[in-house]
Structures are given as C-alpha cells and as structure tokens.
C-alpha positions as CSV (number, residue, x, y, z in Angstrom):
1,X,0.0,0.0,0.0
2,X,1.3,3.4,-0.9
3,X,1.7,6.1,1.8
4,X,0.8,9.7,1.5
5,X,4.5,10.5,1.6
6,X,4.8,9.6,-2.1
7,X,3.2,12.9,-2.9
8,X,5.9,14.9,-1.1
9,X,8.9,13.2,-2.7
10,X,10.2,14.9,-5.8
11,X,11.1,12.5,-8.6
12,X,14.3,13.5,-10.3
13,X,14.7,13.7,-14.1
14,X,11.1,14.6,-15.1
15,X,11.1,18.3,-16.1
16,X,8.1,18.2,-18.5
17,X,10.1,18.9,-21.7
18,X,9.9,15.3,-22.8
19,X,6.1,15.1,-22.6
20,X,3.8,15.7,-25.5
21,X,0.8,16.6,-23.4
22,X,0.1,17.6,-19.8
23,X,-1.8,14.4,-19.4
24,X,1.2,12.3,-20.2
25,X,3.2,14.4,-17.7
26,X,0.9,13.9,-14.7
27,X,0.3,10.2,-15.6
28,X,4.1,9.6,-15.5
29,X,4.5,11.6,-12.3
30,X,1.6,9.7,-10.7
31,X,3.0,6.3,-11.7
32,X,6.5,7.3,-10.6
33,X,5.1,7.9,-7.1
34,X,3.3,4.5,-7.2
35,X,-0.2,6.1,-7.1
36,X,-3.2,4.9,-9.0
37,X,-5.8,7.1,-10.5
38,X,-8.2,6.4,-7.7
39,X,-5.7,7.7,-5.1
40,X,-4.9,10.8,-7.1
41,X,-8.6,11.5,-7.6
42,X,-9.1,11.3,-3.8
43,X,-6.3,13.8,-3.2
44,X,-7.6,16.1,-5.9
45,X,-11.2,15.8,-4.7
46,X,-12.3,14.7,-8.2
47,X,-13.8,11.5,-9.7
48,X,-11.6,8.9,-11.2
49,X,-13.4,9.7,-14.5
50,X,-12.0,13.3,-14.4
51,X,-8.5,12.1,-13.6
52,X,-8.6,9.7,-16.4
53,X,-9.9,12.4,-18.8
54,X,-7.1,14.7,-17.6
55,X,-4.4,12.1,-18.2
56,X,-5.9,11.4,-21.7
57,X,-6.4,15.1,-22.4
58,X,-10.0,14.3,-23.2
59,X,-11.3,17.8,-22.7
60,X,-14.8,16.9,-24.0
61,X,-15.3,14.8,-20.8
62,X,-14.4,17.6,-18.5
63,X,-16.0,20.9,-17.6
64,X,-14.9,24.3,-19.1
65,X,-11.2,24.7,-20.0
66,X,-10.8,27.2,-17.1
67,X,-11.6,24.4,-14.7
68,X,-9.2,22.0,-16.5
69,X,-6.4,24.5,-16.0
70,X,-7.2,24.6,-12.3
71,X,-7.2,20.8,-12.2
72,X,-3.7,20.7,-13.8
73,X,-2.5,23.2,-11.2
74,X,-3.8,21.1,-8.4
75,X,-2.2,18.0,-9.8
76,X,1.1,19.9,-10.2
77,X,1.0,20.9,-6.5
78,X,0.1,17.4,-5.3
79,X,2.8,15.7,-7.5
80,X,5.5,18.3,-6.8
81,X,5.7,19.3,-10.5
82,X,6.6,22.9,-11.5
83,X,3.1,24.3,-11.7
84,X,3.8,27.0,-14.2
85,X,5.6,24.6,-16.5
86,X,2.7,22.2,-16.4
87,X,0.2,25.1,-17.2
88,X,2.5,26.2,-20.0
89,X,2.5,22.6,-21.3
90,X,-1.3,22.6,-21.1
91,X,-1.6,25.9,-23.0
92,X,0.8,24.7,-25.7
93,X,-1.2,21.5,-26.0
94,X,-4.4,23.4,-26.4
95,X,-2.8,25.6,-29.0
96,X,-1.6,22.5,-30.9
97,X,-5.2,21.2,-30.9
98,X,-6.5,24.5,-32.2
99,X,-8.3,25.3,-28.9
100,X,-7.9,28.4,-26.9
101,X,-8.3,29.2,-23.2
102,X,-11.3,31.4,-22.9
103,X,-10.5,34.9,-21.8
104,X,-12.2,36.4,-18.7
105,X,-14.5,39.2,-19.8
106,X,-14.0,42.6,-18.3
107,X,-17.0,44.3,-16.9
108,X,-17.4,47.6,-18.8
109,X,-19.0,50.8,-17.6
110,X,-21.8,50.4,-20.1
111,X,-22.6,47.0,-18.6
112,X,-22.6,48.6,-15.1
113,X,-24.9,51.4,-16.3
114,X,-27.2,48.9,-18.0
115,X,-27.4,47.0,-14.7
116,X,-28.1,50.2,-12.8
117,X,-30.9,51.1,-15.2
118,X,-32.4,47.7,-15.0
119,X,-32.2,47.5,-11.2
120,X,-34.0,50.9,-10.9
121,X,-36.9,49.4,-12.9
122,X,-36.9,46.3,-10.8
123,X,-37.1,48.4,-7.6
124,X,-40.0,50.4,-9.0
125,X,-41.9,47.2,-9.9
126,X,-41.3,45.8,-6.4
127,X,-42.5,49.0,-4.7
128,X,-45.7,49.0,-6.8
129,X,-46.4,45.3,-6.0
130,X,-45.9,45.9,-2.3
131,X,-48.4,48.8,-2.4
132,X,-50.9,46.6,-4.2
133,X,-50.4,43.8,-1.7
134,X,-50.7,46.2,1.2
135,X,-54.0,47.7,-0.2
136,X,-55.3,44.2,-0.8
137,X,-54.4,43.1,2.8
138,X,-56.1,46.2,4.3
139,X,-59.2,45.6,2.2
140,X,-59.3,41.9,3.2
141,X,-58.8,42.6,6.9
142,X,-61.1,45.6,7.0
143,X,-58.4,48.3,7.3
144,X,-60.1,50.5,4.8
145,X,-63.4,50.5,6.6
146,X,-61.7,51.8,9.7
147,X,-60.4,54.7,7.6
148,X,-63.8,55.3,6.1
149,X,-62.6,54.7,2.6
150,X,-65.0,51.7,1.8
C-alpha cells in the first residue's frame, strides 16, 4: 500500500520537456510515485473519471477549460511538479489542438450602467407590487373600513 509520503517526494529527471501533453506528464509523475488514478482522484477531490480524462487530455469529458487548467495546477502541486511549467504545457497542447483558453470578460462601464438602469426598474416594480399587496391586505382585513374609505 502506498503512503501519503509519495506525494511529497520529488522525482528527479522529469522536467516536463519530454512530454507531448500535460496528461502524459501527470500520468508519468503519478506512476513514478506509485499512485493509481483512484488515489490521485481522492487527493484532488475529483472523480476517477475526471483524472482519467485529464491524463488522456480528453477535454470533452471535462467541464470548461478554465476548470481544467485549475485541475492541472492542483495535480502539479500534489505531484511536486513545476506548476507554471505544467500550465505552459497545457496551454501549448491546447494551441496545438487549435483550442484556446477562454479569456475572462472585463465588466465595462456600459454593462454597469445597464445593470443600474435595470435595477431601478426592478425596484419600482417591487414597490408597486408591495403597495398593491398592502392595499389588498387592508381591504381583506377591514383596514379601509376603519379609515372610512369603503
């Protein structure tokens, strides 16, 4: 049985440059440490299915590429691999497949203004609904008759 210490021990010789894909790299590092996919999945808090997809670079079986990048970072930390080198390997592999990492959208001032305009409309609608509900409740419970309105 493998101990948790296998994750802490660096394995000399593997620097990532010999690997075609990030999946090959983490598979080799995992095997060098005597871990199986189930153990790595447990340490990464993922399913074996995801670890298998990561090692096979089967990105169609994984969530968005942003998450995949995070999974590779986690694997790098656990397996004592240079995190930035593994991410660079991942990005190069994506590029070779004609895929790109989605860019995070910046929130523009027009988007903020649009939100502010929409939120003012929503507040107005909520106030009107509350007034209608209050009037209905007062009518139902006889509050208007006490005021002499009905």
